SERO-4910 file (N, C-alpha, C, O; in steps of 0.05 Angstrom, whole numbers):
BEGIN
 pado doro    nc1    nc2    nc3   cac1   cac2   cac3    cc1    cc2    cc3    oc1    oc2    oc3
  Met    A   -279     96     46   -265     71     51   -285     49     45   -309     50     52
  Phe    A   -275     28     33   -291      4     30   -273    -21     34   -249    -19     34
  Thr    A   -286    -44     39   -271    -68     45   -277    -90     24   -298    -90     11
  Val    A   -258   -108     22   -260   -131      4   -248   -155     19   -227   -153     30
  Ser    A   -262   -177     18   -251   -202     29   -231   -212      9   -237   -214    -15
  Val    A   -207   -219     18   -186   -229      1   -193   -258     -7   -197   -275     11
  Lys    A   -193   -263    -32   -198   -290    -42   -176   -310    -34   -153   -303    -33
  Gln    A   -185   -334    -27   -166   -355    -19   -145   -359    -41   -122   -364    -36
  Glu    A   -154   -358    -67   -135   -362    -89   -113   -341    -90    -90   -346    -97
  Ile    A   -121   -317    -82   -101   -295    -81    -82   -300    -59    -57   -296    -62
  Leu    A    -91   -308    -35    -73   -314    -13    -53   -335    -21    -29   -333    -15
  Glu    A    -63   -357    -33    -45   -379    -41    -25   -369    -62     -1   -376    -60
  His    A    -34   -354    -81    -16   -343   -102      6   -326    -89     30   -329    -96
  Cys    A     -2   -309    -71     17   -290    -59     38   -305    -42     62   -299    -42
  Lys    A     29   -325    -26     47   -341    -10     67   -356    -28     91   -357    -22
  Asn    A     57   -366    -51     74   -380    -70     95   -360    -81    119   -367    -83
  Gln    A     86   -336    -88    105   -316    -99    126   -309    -79    150   -307    -86
  Ile    A    119   -305    -54    138   -297    -33    158   -320    -28    181   -315    -22
  Ser    A    149   -345    -31    167   -367    -26    188   -369    -49    210   -380    -45
  Lys    A    182   -358    -72    200   -361    -95    217   -336   -100    239   -337   -110
  Phe    A    206   -312    -93    219   -287   -101    221   -268    -78    205   -268    -59
  Asn    A    242   -251    -80    246   -230    -60    235   -204    -72    245   -193    -92
  Phe    A    214   -194    -60    201   -169    -70    213   -144    -58    205   -122    -65
  Gly    A    232   -147    -40    246   -124    -28    271   -118    -44    293   -128    -38
  Gln    A    268   -102    -65    291    -97    -83    299    -68    -84    312    -59   -103
  Arg    A    292    -53    -63    300    -25    -63    329    -21    -55    342     -1    -62
  Gly    A    340    -41    -41    368    -40    -32    370    -29     -4    391    -31      9
  Tyr    A    348    -18      6    348     -7     33    319     -6     42    301      0     26
  Ala    A    314    -13     67    286    -14     78    269    -33     61    247    -26     52
  Asp    A    280    -57     56    267    -76     38    245    -92     50    233   -109     36
  Glu    A    238    -89     74    216   -102     87    222   -132     92    238   -144     78
  Thr    A    208   -143    112    210   -171    118    193   -186     99    177   -175     84
  Lys    A    196   -213     98    179   -229     81    149   -225     88    132   -225     70
  Glu    A    143   -223    114    115   -219    122    104   -192    111     82   -191    102
  Gln    A    120   -171    113    112   -145    102    109   -146     72     91   -134     60
  Gln    A    128   -160     59    126   -164     30    100   -179     23     86   -171      3
  Leu    A     93   -199     38     69   -215     33     44   -196     36     26   -197     19
  Thr    A     43   -180     57     21   -162     61     19   -143     37     -3   -139     27
  Gly    A     41   -133     27     41   -115      4     30   -128    -21     14   -116    -35
  Ile    A     39   -152    -27     29   -164    -52      1   -175    -50    -13   -177    -70
  Ile    A     -8   -181    -25    -37   -188    -22    -54   -163    -29    -74   -166    -43
  Gly    A    -46   -140    -18    -61   -116    -25    -60   -110    -55    -81   -103    -67
  Glu    A    -36   -112    -66    -33   -107    -95    -50   -126   -112    -64   -118   -130
  Cys    A    -48   -152   -106    -62   -172   -122    -92   -169   -119   -107   -174   -138
  Thr    A   -102   -162    -95   -130   -158    -92   -140   -135   -109   -162   -137   -121
  Leu    A   -125   -113   -110   -133    -91   -127   -130    -98   -157   -148    -91   -173
  Leu    A   -109   -112   -164   -106   -121   -192   -130   -138   -200   -141   -135   -222
  Asp    A   -139   -156   -182   -162   -173   -187   -187   -156   -191   -203   -162   -209
  Leu    A   -191   -136   -175   -215   -118   -178   -215   -105   -206   -236   -101   -218
  Phe    A   -191    -97   -215   -188    -84   -241   -186   -104   -264   -182    -96   -287
  Asn    A   -189   -130   -258   -187   -151   -278   -160   -151   -292   -158   -155   -316
  Leu    A   -139   -146   -277   -112   -146   -287    -97   -171   -276   -106   -182   -256
  Pro    A    -76   -180   -290    -61   -203   -280    -49   -198   -253    -40   -176   -246
  Trp    A    -48   -219   -236    -36   -217   -210     -6   -214   -212      6   -218   -233
  Val    A      6   -207   -190     35   -202   -188     50   -227   -197     43   -250   -190
  Asp    A     71   -223   -212     89   -244   -221    117   -236   -214    129   -220   -228
  Gly    A    128   -248   -193    154   -241   -183    177   -247   -202    199   -237   -199
  Ser    A    172   -264   -222    194   -271   -241    201   -248   -259    222   -247   -271
  Ile    A    183   -228   -260    188   -204   -277    209   -186   -264    223   -171   -278
  Gly    A    212   -188   -238    232   -172   -224    220   -147   -212    195   -144   -211
  Phe    A    236   -129   -203    228   -105   -189    211    -87   -207    218    -82   -230
  Asp    A    188    -78   -196    169    -62   -212    174    -32   -211    161    -17   -225
  Gly    A    194    -23   -196    201      5   -195    178     23   -184    177     47   -191
  Gly    A    160     11   -168    138     27   -157    114     29   -176     96     45   -170
  Ala    A    114     14   -197     92     15   -216     76    -11   -214     83    -32   -226
  Asp    A     55    -11   -198     39    -35   -194     19    -40   -217     15    -62   -225
  Phe    A      7    -18   -227     -9    -20   -251    -13      8   -263     -7     28   -250
  Val    A    -24      9   -287    -28     34   -302    -57     37   -310    -69     18   -320
  Ile    A    -68     61   -305    -95     67   -314    -93     94   -328    -83    114   -317
  Asn    A   -103     95   -353   -102    120   -369    -74    132   -369    -71    156   -366
  Leu    A    -54    115   -373    -26    124   -375    -16    135   -348      5    148   -348
  Lys    A    -30    131   -326    -21    140   -300    -12    116   -284    -26     96   -282
  Val    A     12    118   -272     24     96   -257     14     97   -228     15    117   -215
  Ile    A      3     74   -220     -9     71   -193      8     52   -176     17     31   -186
  Asp    A     13     60   -151     27     43   -133      9     37   -109     -3     56    -98
  Val    A      6     12   -101    -11      4    -79      6      2    -54     27    -12    -55
  Lys    A     -2     15    -33     13     14     -7     -5      0     13    -27     10     18
  Thr    A      4    -22     24    -13    -37     43      1    -42     69     24    -51     70
  Met    A    -13    -35     91     -2    -40    118    -18    -64    130    -42    -66    126
  Gly    A     -3    -81    144    -16   -103    158    -25    -94    186    -11    -80    200
  Arg    A    -48   -103    194    -59    -96    220    -73   -121    231    -77   -141    217
  Thr    A    -80   -119    257    -96   -141    270   -123   -131    279   -136   -143    296
  Thr    A   -131   -108    269   -157    -96    276   -170    -85    250   -157    -83    229
  His    A   -195    -77    253   -208    -62    231   -196    -34    231   -188    -24    252
  Val    A   -196    -22    208   -184      5    205   -202     26    217   -226     24    217
  Arg    A   -189     46    228   -203     69    239   -194     94    224   -172     95    214
  Pro    A   -211    114    223   -205    139    208   -179    153    216   -166    165    200
  Tyr    A   -172    151    242   -148    164    251   -122    148    247   -100    158    253
  Tyr    A   -124    124    237   -100    108    232    -83    121    211    -92    137    194
  Ile    A    -57    116    213    -36    127    196    -28    107    175    -27     83    181
  Asn    A    -21    117    151     -8    101    131     20    110    128     25    135    128
  Asn    A     39     92    125     67     99    122     75     98     93     66     82     77
  Phe    A     93    116     86    105    117     60    135    121     63    143    142     73
  Val    A    151    102     55    180    103     58    191    125     39    186    124     15
  Gly    A    206    143     50    216    167     36    231    160     10    229    175     -9
  Leu    A    247    139     10    263    134    -14    245    126    -38    255    126    -61
  Gln    A    220    118    -33    202    111    -55    192    136    -70    181    134    -92
  Arg    A    197    159    -59    189    184    -72    202    187   -100    190    200   -117
  Lys    A    225    176   -103    240    179   -129    228    162   -152    235    167   -175
  Tyr    A    210    143   -145    198    127   -166    179    142   -184    166    161   -175
  Asn    A    177    134   -209    160    147   -228    131    138   -224    121    121   -239
  Thr    A    118    149   -204     91    141   -196     73    166   -196     82    187   -188
  Asp    A     49    162   -206     30    185   -207     11    186   -183      4    208   -175
  Ala    A      4    163   -173    -16    162   -151    -11    137   -134      1    117   -142
  Tyr    A    -21    139   -109    -18    117    -90    -46    110    -79    -62    128    -72
  Ile    A    -52     84    -77    -76     74    -64    -66     62    -37    -49     45    -37
  Phe    A    -78     72    -16    -70     62     11    -91     42     21   -115     47     21
  Cys    A    -80     19     30    -97     -3     40    -87    -12     67    -64     -8     74
  Ser    A   -105    -26     81    -97    -40    106   -108    -68    105   -132    -72     99
  Leu    A    -92    -87    110    -99   -115    111   -103   -124    139    -84   -124    155
  Asn    A   -127   -132    146   -132   -145    172   -122   -174    170   -135   -190    157
  Lys    A    -99   -179    182    -87   -205    179   -102   -228    194    -97   -251    189
  Leu    A   -120   -221    212   -135   -241    226   -160   -250    210   -169   -273    212
  Thr    A   -171   -231    194   -196   -237    179   -191   -238    149   -209   -246    134
  Asn    A   -168   -230    140   -162   -229    111   -182   -211     96   -191   -217     74
  Val    A   -188   -188    109   -204   -168     97   -186   -144     91   -171   -134    108
  Leu    A   -187   -135     66   -171   -112     57   -189    -88     57   -210    -87     44
  Ser    A   -180    -67     71   -194    -41     71   -179    -24     51   -155    -19     54
  Ile    A   -194    -14     31   -182      5     12   -190     33     24   -212     42     23
  Cys    A   -169     45     36   -174     69     53   -177     95     38   -192    112     46
  Gly    A   -165     97     14   -166    121     -2   -141    123    -19   -125    105    -20
  Trp    A   -139    146    -33   -116    149    -51   -109    178    -53   -124    196    -45
  Leu    A    -85    183    -63    -75    210    -68    -56    210    -92    -43    189    -98
  Thr    A    -53    233   -105    -32    235   -125     -5    238   -110     -5    243    -86
  Lys    A     16    234   -123     43    237   -111     46    265   -100     56    268    -77
  Lys    A     38    285   -115     41    313   -106     24    318    -81     34    331    -62
  Glu    A      0    308    -80    -17    311    -56     -5    297    -32     -6    307    -10
  Leu    A      6    273    -37     18    258    -14     41    275     -2     42    278     22
  Ile    A     58    285    -18     81    301     -8     72    326      6     84    334     26
  Glu    A     51    339     -4     40    363      8     26    358     34     28    373     53
  Lys    A     11    336     36     -7    330     59      6    314     81      0    316    105
  Ala    A     25    296     74     37    278     93     56    293    112     67    314    105
  Val    A     60    282    135     80    292    154    106    276    150    105    252    150
  Phe    A    128    290    147    154    278    142    169    275    168    170    293    184
  Phe    A    181    251    172    198    245    195    225    234    185    226    213    173
  Pro    A    247    248    191    273    238    183    280    212    197    270    206    219
  Lys    A    298    197    185    308    172    197    316    177    226    330    196    232
  Gly    A    307    158    243    315    160    272    295    175    289    299    176    314
  Thr    A    275    187    278    255    201    293    239    182    310    230    161    301
  Glu    A    234    189    336    218    172    353    188    178    347    180    202    348
  Arg    A    173    158    342    144    161    336    128    146    357    136    126    367
  Thr    A    104    157    363     86    145    382     61    136    367     48    152    354
  Arg    A     54    111    370     30    100    358      5    107    374      8    117    397
  Ser    A    -18    103    363    -43    109    377    -47     93    402    -62    102    420
  Asp    A    -33     70    405    -35     54    430    -13     62    450     -9     48    469
  Ser    A      1     84    445     22     95    462     49     81    460     67     89    474
  Thr    A     51     60    444     78     47    440     94     65    422     83     81    407
  Thr    A    120     63    424    138     80    407    157     63    390    161     39    395
  Phe    A    168     76    370    188     64    353    204     86    341    196    109    340
  Arg    A    228     79    331    245     98    317    244     92    287    245     68    280
  Thr    A    241    112    271    239    107    242    266     97    233    287    108    240
  Phe    A    266     75    217    290     63    207    300     76    181    322     70    172
  Thr    A    283     93    170    290    108    146    273    133    145    255    136    162
  Asp    A    277    151    127    259    174    124    231    163    119    227    145    103
  Leu    A    212    176    132    185    165    131    164    188    129    167    208    142
  Tyr    A    144    183    112    121    201    111     98    187    124     95    162    121
  Glu    A     81    201    138     57    190    150     33    206    140     34    231    139
  Ile    A     12    192    132    -12    205    122    -36    191    136    -38    167    136
  Lys    A    -53    207    147    -77    197    161    -98    188    140   -100    199    118
  Asn    A   -113    167    147   -135    159    130   -154    182    124   -164    184    102
  Ser    A   -158    199    144   -177    221    140   -166    242    120   -181    259    111
  Asp    A   -140    241    113   -129    260     94   -128    248     65   -119    262     47
  Leu    A   -137    224     62   -138    212     35   -164    219     21   -183    227     34
  Lys    A   -163    217     -5   -188    220    -21   -206    197    -14   -199    174    -16
  Asn    A   -230    204     -5   -249    183      4   -261    168    -19   -268    180    -40
  Ile    A   -264    142    -16   -277    126    -36   -295    106    -21   -287     95      0
  Asn    A   -319    103    -30   -339     86    -17   -344     59    -31   -358     42    -21
  Ser    A   -332     56    -55   -336     32    -70   -314     29    -91   -300     48    -97
  Phe    A   -312      5   -102   -293      1   -123   -300     18   -147   -282     30   -160
  Glu    A   -325     20   -154   -334     36   -177   -326     65   -174   -317     77   -193
  Glu    A   -328     76   -150   -320    103   -145   -290    106   -148   -281    126   -160
  Leu    A   -275     87   -137   -245     88   -141   -238     87   -170   -221    103   -179
  Lys    A   -250     69   -185   -244     66   -213   -250     92   -229   -233    101   -245
  Ile    A   -272    105   -224   -279    130   -237   -259    152   -230   -250    167   -247
  Gln    A   -253    154   -204   -234    175   -196   -207    171   -209   -194    190   -218
  Leu    A   -197    146   -210   -171    141   -222   -171    145   -252   -151    154   -264
  Glu    A   -193    138   -265   -195    142   -294   -195    172   -301   -188    179   -323
  Asn    A   -203    189   -282   -204    218   -286   -179    232   -275   -179    256   -273
  Leu    A   -160    217   -267   -135    228   -255   -120    244   -275    -98    254   -269
***
C-alpha cells in the first residue's frame, strides 16, 4: 500500500465535474453525489499518476472502464473514510458491476479529512470473484467498529490484506503492465 496527497487542482476538477454531471449511471445502486465525488477523486488521482487525462463527465457512462494499460481495462474503486487505512479494512464491490468488461480493479481509500489517497492494492476480476466474500442484497453486515448495516444490493467484500500488495506507483505500474 502507498499513499498520495490529492492535488488541489484534482479536487477542484472533480467538484466541478460532480456539479455538472451524474456519474451514477448504472440504473441501480448509483451512489450519492458524495460517493460519486470520492470515486472520481480516486480515479483522477490515478489517471494523473499515469499521465492520462482526468475524468470528463461529458463523455457519459464509462461502463466500468476507467483506463486501459496494455489492452487491459482497469476500474478504480475508491471508498471514502475519515481515518488512515488499516490492513484489516474491507473494500466493497457492488455485485452488478461484475457484468462490466473489466480486467482488473485497483482499490483505494480516500481520507476525506486529509485528502490523502491510499492505493491499497489490486486484483484481476477473476481473483476478486474468487477471493472476495459475497453477500446477497439485504444481508446484515457488521463493521469493525461494531456498527451494522444491511446491504442495499448484492455486495462483495475484499480485505486489504487479500489484495496484491504494492509499495509504490512504480511497482503498481510494472504489475499492471505485466497483467
